[in-house]
C-alpha positions in Angstrom: 0.0 0.2 0.2 1.5 3.2 -1.3 1.5 5.8 1.6 0.7 9.6 1.3 3.1 12.3 1.9 1.1 13.7 5.3 3.5 16.9 5.7 1.0 19.2 3.9 -2.3 18.0 5.4 -3.9 20.6 7.8 -5.5 20.3 10.9 -8.8 21.0 9.5 -8.4 18.2 7.2 -7.4 15.7 9.7 -10.2 16.7 11.9 -12.3 16.1 9.0 -10.6 12.6 7.8 -11.3 11.8 11.9 -14.9 12.3 11.6 -15.0 10.1 8.5 -13.4 7.2 10.0 -15.8 7.5 13.1 -18.5 7.3 11.1 -17.0 4.1 9.4 -16.3 2.2 13.1 -18.7 0.5 15.2 -20.0 2.8 17.9 -17.8 0.6 20.5 -14.7 0.7 18.2 -14.9 4.7 18.0 -15.2 4.8 21.5 -12.7 2.7 22.2 -10.5 4.5 19.8 -10.9 8.0 21.4 -10.8 6.8 25.2 -7.2 5.2 24.2 -6.1 7.8 21.9 -7.0 10.9 23.9 -7.9 9.8 27.1 -5.2 7.3 27.5 -7.8 5.0 29.4 -6.7 1.5 30.1 -7.5 -1.3 28.4 -8.7 -3.5 31.3 -10.8 -0.4 32.3 -12.4 -0.2 28.7 -13.2 -3.8 28.8 -14.9 -3.6 32.3 -17.1 -0.5 30.5 -18.0 -2.5 27.8 -18.3 -5.7 29.3 -15.9 -7.7 27.2 -12.5 -9.2 27.3 -9.0 -7.2 27.0 -8.3 -9.2 24.0 -11.6 -7.8 22.4 -10.7 -4.4 23.3 -7.2 -4.9 21.6 -9.1 -6.4 18.8 -11.5 -3.4 18.3 -8.6 -1.1 18.8 -6.7 -2.5 15.9 -9.9 -2.6 13.7 -10.3 1.1 14.5 -6.6 2.2 13.8 -6.9 0.4 10.2 -10.0 2.3 9.6 -8.2 5.8 10.8 -5.0 4.7 8.6 -7.4 3.9 5.7 -9.1 7.4 6.0 -5.9 9.3 6.6 -4.1 7.9 3.7 
């Protein structure tokens, strides 16, 4: 996969792409993504909050990162 040069991307463009990415994620993926990336919420806390295993938090976060990466590049 060819990566786009992100050096000229504006913060407004990133914000727009983030909104698009969040719209493509499930609600749980979006919540986990935002909680980990911006609030630094521990995985075990997110697992308890969502009633899932830590392994599922990891999987949801990985899927959310894939979506974010596709939207960013």
